[in-house]
N, C-alpha and C positions, 0 to 999 in steps of 0.2 A: 783579294776577299771580300768575301760572300758571308755577312751577318746582317741581322735582323736590327738591334740594338748594342749597343757599346753602354758602360756604364765609364766614363773618365771622369780627367781633372780639367777644369776650362779656368783662367785666371782673370781676371778682369779689373778695372781701376776701382777705384773708393767707389761706393755708389751701387756696384757690378755694374757700373759702364763698361759699355764692352769698345775693345779698343779700335773695330772694324768700323761698326756703324757709329759709334757713340752713343748709344741708345742705351739705359740705365732697364737692366732687368728685375726681375723677381723670383723668389722662391717659391716652388711649387707649381709655376705657371708654365705652362705650354706657349714654346714658338716656334715657327713654322719660316720658310723663306722661300719664296719662287724663283729666287736668282739661282744663276749657273753655279752650280759647285767648285770655286776654285780655288786654289791655295792665295792664301792672303787678302782673296777679296768677296768673296761669297762662298752661303755655309757657312753654317758654327764650325767652330774650331776648337779640338779639344785632343787632351794627351792621355795616353796610358798612364804614363809617370807623373807625378807631381813636379818633379823636379823639371823636366823639360819646359813645363808652362813658364819656370821664370826665363827662360828663354827670348821670350818674346813681349813678355811684362816685366819690365825692368825695379824692381823691386828698391833697391838703393836709391833709384832715381825719384818715385813716387809711390803712394800707400796703396798697393795690390790686394786683393781679397783670392785666395784659393774657394775653387767650391768643386762640389762633385756633382757631376752631372749624367743625364740619360742622355744617350743622341741616338736617334732612328731615324725612320724612314730612308731615303735615297743616305748612302753614305758612299765614302771611300777611304782606308788607311791608307799610310805609306811613314818607311822609316824616320825616324826621329832624328837622323844626322848622326848618331854615336856609336855608329855598329862597329869603330873602327877599333873601338874600348874591350865592347865585349857584345856579343848579338842575342843575350837577354834583354837589350833594352826596348820601350816600348815603341807603339807608333801613336803617329801626329791622324786625327777623324776630323773630317770633314762632312760634316749631317748637313738633311737639309730639316730633322725637327731633334728640339732638345728641349728640354728640362730641368731645371737647376732644381737638387735634392740638400742640399746642404753647404754653405758656409761655415769653414773653417777658421778655427780660432789661432790666433800665431802660436799656443801652445800645442794644438795638434799638430799646427805642421812640422813643429821642434821633434815633437813626439815620434812625427812616423820617419822624418832623417834618422832617428838615434836609432830603429828599426831597419835602415838602409843598409846593403851589403856595403862593400868597401868604392867599388864601381860607382854605384850611384850615391852615394855619398858625396862621393867627388866633383861628382857633378854637380848635386847640391851645392856645397860648401864655395863651389864658385861662382853659382848664382844670387843664394840669398847670403845677405847681411846677417851677422849674430849680434846682438847685445851683447855685453862683457861679461854677464851671466851665464849668456848660451853659448858662450866660447869657451868657458871653465865645464860647462856642462859637459860642451862634445872633446875637450880634452880628459878630461875622466875617464870618459864611458869608451875612449879607444886611444887609451895613451899607451897600447903594448904595441899598436897597430902600425903596420908602414902604408904608403903609397901604394897604386898600383903595378906600379913601374919598379916600388919598392926606394924610389929614391928620398922619400925624406920620409918622417914619424908627419901621425894623421895631426898629433898637434904641430907638426912644424906647419903642415900643409894649413892649416886653421890661421894659424897667425900670418902666412903667407899672404893666401887669400884675401883678410879681413883688411889687411894694409890697403890693398889695391881696390876695397870695397869705398876707404876714407880717401883716399886719392880720388879716383871717380868722382865723390862727392865734393869734393874740395874743386878738382875742374872742374864741375855741372855750375858750383856756384859763388865763382869768386869770378 
């Protein structure tokens, strides 16, 4: 894949701390690495789709900040891993240079998710814990839709995935 730059999403720990190098980053600054670009080791990692970011930093365990970034310089991209469900899903990019363009508020993340198609929404719901108010918002918005395999309604999917998050929180804090 030959691209000069990508606009993508990147998750950080609270304070824009990168999960790979532990460095705290700032919005608007340019960053570069001389490390070899390597999955989970060197380079700046970013995802074409925001929901894929939550596979790497778990919002149910720690506070995660979602950003919009520009990646450029040397780069490569590869399949985000959910193509078994839908071949329109995004790529993960590893880039030599990065600039953080924006930090999304929780409200903006929820608004993005409300606009997702069913496949992307199911991925998001399996990775991102919702507040009670947000659960009701999603249930209302998707009350007449079924999951991608049609085995359950989206409201039932929300109940099932969110119970899983409560269990994970209990397991991690008990």
